[in-house]
C-alpha positions in Angstrom: 136.5 75.8 114.4 139.8 77.0 112.7 139.7 76.8 108.9 143.2 78.2 108.3 144.0 75.0 106.4 141.6 76.0 103.6 143.5 77.8 100.8 143.5 78.1 97.1 146.1 76.1 95.3 147.3 75.7 91.7 147.1 72.4 89.8 150.9 72.1 90.1 150.6 72.2 93.9 148.0 69.5 94.1 149.7 67.2 91.7 150.3 63.8 93.4 148.3 64.7 96.4 145.1 63.6 94.8 146.5 60.4 93.3 147.2 57.1 95.0 143.9 57.0 96.9 143.0 53.4 97.8 140.5 51.6 99.9 143.1 51.5 102.6 143.0 48.3 104.6 145.3 48.5 107.6 147.3 45.6 108.8 145.4 45.5 112.0 142.1 45.4 110.2 143.3 42.7 107.8 144.6 40.5 110.7 141.4 41.0 112.7 139.3 40.0 109.7 141.3 36.9 109.0 140.7 35.7 112.6 137.0 36.4 112.3 136.7 34.6 109.0 138.8 31.6 110.2 136.5 31.3 113.3 133.4 31.3 111.1 134.9 28.6 108.8 135.8 26.5 111.8 132.8 26.9 114.2 130.1 28.4 111.9 127.1 29.7 113.8 128.7 29.5 117.2 131.5 31.8 116.0 128.9 34.2 114.5 127.1 34.4 117.8 130.4 35.1 119.6 131.3 37.9 117.1 127.9 39.5 117.2 128.1 39.6 121.0 131.6 41.2 120.7 131.2 43.6 117.9 127.5 44.3 117.3 126.5 45.4 120.7 123.9 42.8 121.7 123.8 39.3 123.1 121.9 36.8 121.0 121.1 33.4 122.7 121.6 31.6 119.4 122.1 32.2 115.7 118.3 31.9 115.3 118.0 35.1 117.3 120.2 37.0 114.8 117.8 36.3 112.0 114.8 38.6 112.2 111.5 36.9 112.1 108.7 37.6 109.7 106.6 38.6 112.7 109.2 41.2 113.8 109.4 42.6 110.2 105.6 42.9 110.0 105.5 44.6 113.4 108.2 47.0 112.4 106.5 47.8 109.1 103.2 48.6 110.8 105.0 50.9 113.3 106.7 52.8 110.4 103.5 53.0 108.4 101.8 54.7 111.3 104.6 56.9 112.6 106.4 57.9 109.4 103.9 58.3 106.5 105.9 61.2 104.9 109.1 59.2 105.0 107.3 56.3 103.4 106.4 58.6 100.4 110.1 59.4 100.1 111.1 55.7 100.3 108.6 55.1 97.5 110.1 57.9 95.4 113.5 56.4 95.9 112.4 52.9 94.9 110.3 54.2 91.9 113.1 56.3 90.5 115.7 53.7 91.0 113.4 51.0 89.5 112.9 53.2 86.4 116.6 53.7 85.9 117.6 50.1 86.3 114.6 48.9 84.1 116.0 51.1 81.4 119.5 49.7 82.0 118.1 46.2 81.7 116.8 47.0 78.2 120.4 47.8 77.2 122.1 45.1 79.3 123.9 42.1 78.0 121.4 39.5 76.7 121.2 35.9 75.5 121.9 35.8 71.8 122.8 33.3 69.0 124.2 33.7 65.6 124.9 31.3 62.7 128.2 32.2 60.8 127.7 29.2 58.5 125.4 26.2 58.1 126.1 23.6 60.8 127.7 26.1 63.2 126.1 28.2 65.9 127.6 30.6 68.4 126.1 32.7 71.2 125.8 33.3 74.9 123.4 32.6 77.7 122.8 35.3 80.2 121.5 34.4 83.6 121.2 36.1 86.9 123.1 34.9 89.9 120.8 32.8 92.0 121.5 34.1 95.5 122.9 37.6 96.5 123.9 39.0 99.9 123.2 42.7 100.5 125.2 44.5 103.2 123.9 47.8 104.5 126.0 49.9 107.0 124.5 50.8 110.3 127.3 52.2 112.4 127.8 56.0 112.2 124.5 56.5 110.3 121.7 54.1 109.3 121.5 53.4 105.6 118.2 51.9 104.4 118.9 53.8 101.2 121.9 51.4 100.6 119.6 48.4 101.0 117.4 49.9 98.3 120.3 50.7 96.0 121.6 47.1 96.2 118.4 45.2 96.2 116.5 46.9 93.4 118.9 46.2 90.5 119.3 42.6 91.9 115.5 42.1 91.7 115.3 43.6 88.2 118.2 41.4 87.0 116.1 38.3 88.2 118.0 37.3 91.3 115.7 34.8 93.0 117.1 35.0 96.6 118.3 38.0 98.5 119.6 38.0 102.0 120.3 41.2 103.9 122.7 42.0 106.8 123.0 45.2 108.8 124.2 46.1 112.2 121.0 47.8 113.0 119.5 48.6 116.4 116.3 46.7 115.7 114.3 48.3 118.5 115.2 51.8 117.3 113.1 53.7 114.7 115.9 53.5 112.3 116.0 49.7 112.6 112.3 49.5 112.1 112.5 51.6 108.9 115.2 49.2 107.7 112.9 46.3 108.3 110.0 48.2 106.6 112.2 48.5 103.5 113.0 44.8 103.6 109.3 44.0 103.6 108.6 46.5 100.8 111.3 44.9 98.7 110.2 41.4 99.5 113.4 40.4 101.4 112.6 37.8 104.0 116.1 36.7 105.1 117.3 39.6 107.3 120.1 39.3 109.8 121.1 41.7 112.6 124.9 41.6 112.3 127.5 43.7 110.6 131.2 43.9 109.9 133.4 41.0 108.8 131.1 38.5 110.5 128.3 39.4 108.1 130.6 38.9 105.1 131.7 35.6 106.6 128.1 34.5 106.9 127.4 35.4 103.3 130.6 33.8 101.9 130.7 30.5 103.9 127.2 29.8 105.0 126.2 27.8 108.1 124.0 24.8 108.8 120.9 27.0 108.5 122.2 29.7 106.1 123.1 28.9 102.5 126.1 30.9 101.2 125.4 33.5 98.6 126.9 33.7 95.1 127.6 37.5 95.2 128.0 40.1 98.0 127.1 43.7 97.3 126.9 46.9 99.4 129.2 49.4 101.0 130.8 49.1 104.4 133.6 50.1 106.7 137.3 49.0 106.6 136.5 45.6 108.1 133.7 44.9 105.6 136.1 45.9 102.8 138.9 43.8 104.2 136.5 40.8 104.5 135.2 41.2 101.0 138.7 41.2 99.7 139.5 38.1 101.7 136.5 36.0 100.5 136.6 37.2 96.8 137.0 34.1 94.7 134.8 32.0 96.9 132.0 34.4 96.1 131.7 37.4 93.8 131.9 41.0 95.2 130.8 44.3 93.8 133.9 46.4 94.7 136.3 47.3 97.5 134.8 50.6 98.6 136.8 53.4 100.2 135.6 56.7 101.7 133.2 59.0 99.9 134.7 61.3 97.2 133.5 64.5 95.4 135.0 66.7 92.8 133.2 69.9 91.7 134.3 71.5 88.4 133.0 75.1 88.0 133.6 78.3 86.2 132.7 81.8 87.5 129.0 81.0 87.0 128.9 78.6 89.9 127.1 79.5 93.1 129.5 79.5 96.0 126.9 78.5 98.6 125.6 75.6 96.5 129.2 74.3 96.0 130.2 74.7 99.6 127.0 72.9 100.7 127.7 70.0 98.3 131.3 69.6 99.5 130.2 69.5 103.1 127.5 67.0 102.4 130.0 64.5 101.2 132.5 65.4 104.0 129.9 64.4 106.6 130.0 60.8 105.4 133.4 59.9 106.7 136.4 61.6 108.3 138.5 60.2 105.4 136.2 61.6 102.7 138.0 63.2 99.7 136.7 66.7 98.7 137.9 68.8 95.8 136.9 72.0 94.0 138.4 72.8 90.6 137.5 76.2 89.2 138.7 78.8 86.7 137.7 81.6 89.0 139.9 82.6 92.0 137.0 84.7 93.2 134.7 81.7 93.3 137.3 79.6 95.1 137.7 82.2 97.9 133.9 82.6 98.0 133.5 78.8 98.5 136.1 78.8 101.4 134.2 81.6 103.1 130.9 79.8 102.6 132.3 76.5 104.0 133.3 78.4 107.2 129.9 79.9 107.6 127.9 76.7 106.8 130.1 74.6 109.1 129.5 76.9 112.0 125.7 76.6 111.4 126.0 72.8 111.2 128.0 72.6 114.4 125.3 74.4 116.3 122.6 71.9 115.3 124.4 68.6 114.5 127.7 68.5 116.3 128.6 64.9 115.4 128.0 65.6 111.7 130.1 68.7 111.9 132.9 66.9 113.7 133.1 64.2 110.9 132.9 66.8 108.2 135.5 69.1 109.8 138.0 66.2 110.0 137.5 65.3 106.4 137.8 68.9 105.3 141.0 69.4 107.3 142.6 66.2 106.1 141.4 65.9 102.5 140.0 69.1 101.0 141.7 70.6 98.0 140.6 73.8 96.2 142.5 74.6 93.1 142.2 77.2 90.2 143.2 76.4 86.7 143.3 78.4 83.4 140.7 76.4 81.4 137.8 74.1 81.9 139.6 71.5 79.7 142.6 71.6 82.1 140.3 71.0 85.1 138.6 68.1 83.3 142.0 66.5 82.8 142.8 66.9 86.5 139.4 65.3 87.4 139.9 62.4 85.0 143.3 61.6 86.6 141.5 61.4 90.0 138.6 59.4 88.6 136.3 60.5 91.5 133.3 58.7 92.9 131.1 61.8 92.4 131.7 64.6 89.9 129.6 67.7 89.8 129.7 70.0 86.7 128.5 73.5 87.4 129.5 75.8 84.5 128.2 77.9 81.6 128.1 74.9 79.2 128.0 71.7 81.2 127.1 69.5 78.3 130.3 70.4 76.5 132.3 69.7 79.6 130.6 66.4 80.0 132.1 65.4 76.6 135.6 65.7 78.1 134.9 63.4 81.1 136.0 59.8 80.8 136.6 58.7 84.4 133.9 59.3 87.0 131.6 57.0 89.0 128.6 59.3 88.8 128.2 62.7 87.1 125.8 65.4 88.3 125.2 68.1 85.7 124.1 71.6 86.5 123.7 73.8 89.6 120.5 72.1 90.6 121.7 68.6 90.6 123.5 68.1 93.9 125.1 64.7 94.8 122.5 64.3 97.5 120.0 63.5 94.8 122.1 60.5 93.7 122.5 59.5 97.3 118.7 59.1 97.6 116.1 59.6 95.0 117.6 60.7 91.7 117.3 57.2 90.2 121.0 56.5 89.6 122.7 54.1 92.0 124.8 55.3 94.9 127.0 52.2 95.2 129.8 53.8 93.1 133.5 53.0 92.6 135.8 55.0 94.9 139.6 55.3 95.3 140.1 56.2 91.7 138.6 52.9 90.6 136.2 54.7 88.2 139.1 54.4 85.7 138.1 50.7 85.2 134.9 50.0 87.1 131.3 51.2 87.2 128.4 51.9 89.5 126.4 49.0 90.8 123.7 48.0 88.3 121.8 45.2 86.7 124.9 43.8 84.9 126.5 43.1 88.3 124.0 40.4 88.9 124.1 38.9 85.5 126.6 36.3 84.3 127.4 35.1 80.8 127.9 31.5 79.5 129.3 31.2 76.0 127.5 28.6 73.7 129.1 26.7 70.8 127.6 24.1 68.4 129.3 22.4 65.4 127.9 19.6 63.2 130.2 16.9 61.9 130.7 18.6 58.5 131.8 21.9 59.9 134.1 20.2 62.3 135.7 18.3 59.5 136.3 21.6 57.7 138.0 23.3 60.7 139.6 20.5 62.6 143.0 21.0 61.0 143.3 24.3 62.9 142.7 22.7 66.3 145.2 20.0 65.4 147.9 22.6 64.5 147.4 24.5 67.8 147.4 21.2 69.7 150.7 20.1 68.1 152.3 23.5 68.6 151.3 23.6 72.3 152.1 19.9 72.9 148.6 19.2 74.1 148.2 16.0 72.1 145.1 14.7 73.9 143.3 17.8 72.5 144.2 16.7 69.0 143.1 13.1 69.8 139.7 14.4 71.0 139.2 15.7 67.4 140.6 12.7 65.5 138.5 10.1 67.4 135.4 11.6 66.0 136.5 10.7 62.5 138.1 7.3 63.2 141.6 8.7 62.6 144.7 7.3 64.3 147.3 9.7 65.7 150.4 9.1 63.6 152.5 10.8 66.3 153.6 13.4 63.8 153.3 17.1 64.2 151.5 18.8 61.4 153.3 21.4 59.4 153.0 24.7 61.2 155.2 26.6 58.8 154.4 29.2 56.3 151.4 28.4 54.0 
């Protein structure tokens, strides 16, 4: 492997390179997805069977064969319990830690409330969970039972009554059986063996034997992202996810091997992953480059596919830059609004105060992003593509919706009705005014009220 592309830059040299990242949806992907979704709208389950045969690598006889039976889930769970007892303990740790985090989130989440600003008037809001959610878990390059956990746990804590799951799993494989074990563990009984745009179409449109969901959550590839964008409005979605991202901010106290390992760990997710180190130490920057070369050679000897994906990401999207101060580096990171941000420096808590835009922040040299990917407790469904400027990690609030509530008695309405009448006249919405007057037996004199100065 040639790593000549790895070099140390200045903030000026990387200006503009790091910006403009988007969940890129190619024209080809968009057109393909539109055809798939149109087919599902027209032909329902027959279209889904056709697309599963074409894209998911197996040949179901009917839509019923795509849904995984309770018996198959039970059988898979028994297999996993016997073969992978240690993995089960790790799955439990993931669920337990994530459950704790989102239970704490729920205590601080938006709630139903009412207030009485004056006698005869009440205001407030009702907060209710969505009734039915669709969870998508990738299963192409790598299996992701962890993504199922990340999406389903906050949904259950929010009070979602019905959860359906889709994944392009190989159901006879050990990975497929582990996925089905997690479904059983989380109480998910609607499980479908399909992926891509066809899974999103199933969630969004429903079929004669599948009721459409209210919200779709979970990461996926470019076709999943394009499909979620296409169906948004008919159903809710969590986000339009792009490739994985990591920025590490460090001073001279950072460990070069730790940092290199963390950069590589995110690079192995996707050839388009975005990787950046920002440091005040040119010595550390060069040390990280040397360590990346060494660790990648080792990875290539044992896991060639992982090394190939990571190498492509590093070659295309790795930036290593030195700056004069930690505050300057924090500003650069904020303009990128990364999915994952690691802070490894002498005073990480002070640096944390400077951060406004990041999906998830990992503080200290012993808090690698891999913790958040699996068992740290925070959710790994996080905004990418710079969207952390305005959006947040998946959580309980994503499954809650608010309804505003208003109550007036007749006396309070009589006190405030003139304001409604003035707005109605000014905006020429005269039936609005009439809906007030009729409650007091008044006739519309077809005159506009005085809206001039008091």
